[in-house]
N, C-alpha and C positions, 0 to 999 in steps of 0.2 A: 505494499499500501505505499501511496505517496505521502510522505512528511515533509510539510514546508517549515522551515526555522525562521526566527523572526525576521530575518532580512527578505524571507520571499524566496530563498531557494530550497531546493528538495534534497533533503538528507538522505541519499540512497547507498547502501552497501552491498547490495545483490541485481541491480539493474547492469546487467554486464553489456560492455561496450569492446565490441571486435577492435584490435589495435591496429588491423590493417585498414580498413575500409572505415571505422570511426562509428559504425550503427550501433545503436542502443536497442537493447531486448526488453521483454517483458521481466518484471520482479520472479529470480529464481533462485532458488538456494544452490545450484550449481551451474556453471556457465553451459550455454547451449553445445548441443553436440557438433554442430557445424553453423556455417554462416552463409545462406543461400546467397548474399549478395557478393560474396568473395570467390564462391564456385561459379558463379555466372562468367560465359567468357569474357564481358567487359571489365572484368576485375580479374583477381588473382590469390589464392592461397600460397603464402609466402613457403620457401623450402622447409623451415623449420617447423611449419604449420601452424594452425591455427591457435592465436593467443588472445588473451582477454584482460580485461582491465576495470575498474569500476570511477565515477566521479571522486570517490573517496580517495581511493589510491592516487588519481591524478594528480589531486590539491598538493601531493610532498614534492609533485615535479615541476608543473606546468605554470605557467600564468598566460593571460589573454593582453596583447598589446592594442591598443586604440590609437588610429592615425588618421587624421583630416585626408580626405580624398579629394574634396571640391567643396563649396560651400555646400552646408546641407548633407553631406556625406561621409560617413566615416567606416572604415574598414575596421573589421575585426578578425586576427588572426592569432594562432596558439602559437608561444615559446617554450620549450624549444618544440621543433617539427614534429606533428602528432598525425598518424594516420595518410590522408591523402595531402594536408596541408594546405588545406583551401582557406580561403578570407570569406567572410560575410561583411556584407553592406547594409548597413543602419542607414536607410535615406528617411530625412525627416520633411514633411510636408503639413503644409496649416490643417490640412483634416485629420492627423495623424501620421506617426513613424512605421514604416514598413521595415522589416528583417528580410531581407532578400540572401537566400542561401543561409545554411548554418554549419555551425563546427561541432563539434563535438563539447570541447570543456568549457563550461560555466561557472562562475563563483562567485562570490560577495562582492568583489570589488567591481566583476566586470558588468554586474547587476546595477552596482550603485553608478557604474560611469554611464550605462546606457539610460536610466533613468533621470539623472541631470540633464541628459540630452531629449527629455519627455518620456522616455519608455519605449515600448513597442505596442501598436494598435493592432497589426498585422503581418503575418509570415508568411512569404512564399518562398517554393525552395525549386529549383531548378531539374531535380532529378533525383534518384534513390542514394546516389554517392553520398549526398551532402545531405540527407535526411537526418542522420547523426542521432544528437539528443532534443530534437526537435521540440519533442513533448515536455521536457525540462523547461525549454525556454519558454513555452507557451505559459507553464505552470508559474514561473517566475515573474510572467507581465500579465498578471489578470486572467489568464485563459484567453491569450491573443490568439484568433483563430487563424489555423494552420489552412495554406489552401496549395492544394495538389491538382493536377490534372488527373482524372480517374482512371487513363491509361496506365498509370505507375501505382494504382492500388495494390498490385499483386506483389510491389518491392516494398511496401511498408511493413516493418518486423515489429512495431510495437504500435498496433492500430490504437484510437485514442479519438473519443467525442469529439476534442479542439478541431480534428481534423475536415475539412471541409472541400471536398471532393466538386470537381465542376466538369462539367464534359464539353464543352464550348471550345471552338479555336483561340478566344479570347475571353480576358475579363478583366473590367477594371475594378480594381479592389479598392482605390480611394481615386479622387478627381485626379486625372493624369497619369494615374498609375496605374499600365495596363499589364497584365501576363498573356503572353501569347506561346501558344500551341506550336514548336516548330519540329517536334519528332527528330528522329534522325538516332541520336547517342543510345536515348530509350523512347519508346513509344509516346511518352508524354514528356519528352524533355520540354523544357520553358525557357524564356528569355523574358526578362522585365524592360519595358520601356517608362520613361518617365520623362515627361515631356518637358518640364519643367529645367532639366538637367542641364549641364553643359553651357550657362547663362541664358535658356532658353530656346537653344538649339537641338535639344532632344540628346538623350543620355540610354543607351542600349546596355542593360546589365545582361550575361551570356552564359556564366558558370564555364561549364566546357562544351557547350550545346555549340559554341563557335567560340574554339581555344583559340587564343592570341598567341601566337608562335613568339621566336626569338627574336627574327626580324618583324618590328610591331608595327611595318605597312602591312601584314596581312594575318589572317585569320586561318585555323585550319577545321576539318569537320573527318570525325572518326567514328568508328562503331565502338572499337576498342581500343585505347590510349596504352594501358600499359602492356596489352597483347599485339597492335599496332594492328590492329585488321579495319579494314579503310570500310567507309559509306559508298555507296554507289550512287551514280550521278544522279539517279530520280530524286533522292534524298536529300542529296545537296540541296538540287533545285528548288526543292519544298522549303527548304529551310530558308533559302533568301529570299522567294515568295511570300515567304509566313512575315519577314520585318520589312518588306519592301513599303508597305503602305505607312511605315513610320519614319519621320523625319530622327535623324541622329549624327550628331557631329562626333560625338565620343563614344566609344566601347569599353566595357569594363569586363575583363574576364573574370575567372575566379581565384586567380592568386596575385599575390600582394604584388604590384608594378605592372602587371600585363592588361597595360592599357594601349589600345589604338585611337591615336586623334593628331590632326582632326581631319576631316570628311571620313569619317569612320563608315560611314554606310556606302562611298565607292569603293574601302577597302572590303568590304564583304563582298562585293559585284566582282572587283578584281579577284579574290581569294577564288571565290568558287570557278571561275572561269580558268586558273591557274589547274587547281585539282583534277575538275571535269578533265581539261585539256590531256593530263597524263595518264588519268585513269583510260582515256580514249585511245592513247597512242599515238597525239597529238604535238607533244610537247619536243621543244627545239632540240 
């Protein structure tokens, strides 16, 4: 059973967390027998086998670092590196704050800093590799609703009533904050468009549905990143078509510093053309 302390953080000793993907599982006395997220082709089980931890154990080693990304956007990342190592984004809007994507670690200090910025009124997560401890984050912020596309429901390892599934291709969860189902990496993989981002030119938050690569002029598209399994051309075209109606000058990927700007929308088009050319054997 969930137990909230006086800071509103759940004290849990037995909700086990996979150390490879960061996914939290329901309250049990012993670790799960396996992690379906890691056993899927899009992730992996490490050579040493599946390993587990808990938030209580993590408190001995980890801290979260909050960094200003742009006015109204704060990046939240865990140090040292844990699991996939992604960065969450807190987006502040006049109608309420949105946590885009999620990280496994949560503690009193993180919750205090987030509350200082207005708390969290909604949570939205791009895909299953970032679901992590999403229920813990919701509980810490007054049971903030978690918005996921229904196509990804089979990958939710800790079901809860705070999760709100939707079936449409787009959903505006706050004025000017729209979730876009892109598919590709997972059937329900999403991006988030913030109309007021980038000084009103629009910002797109993509996790790794569109992965910012080392050359910041480009993004990439993959079925599996760790196992290097590509997407097909039709899936890539659908991703580009999904975000095409939305203006965005900057694109924020799922890791610290992974940013494409300016003219990020043209970078997406250019990246898709390059990728598909290689798939079809038309590269130089």
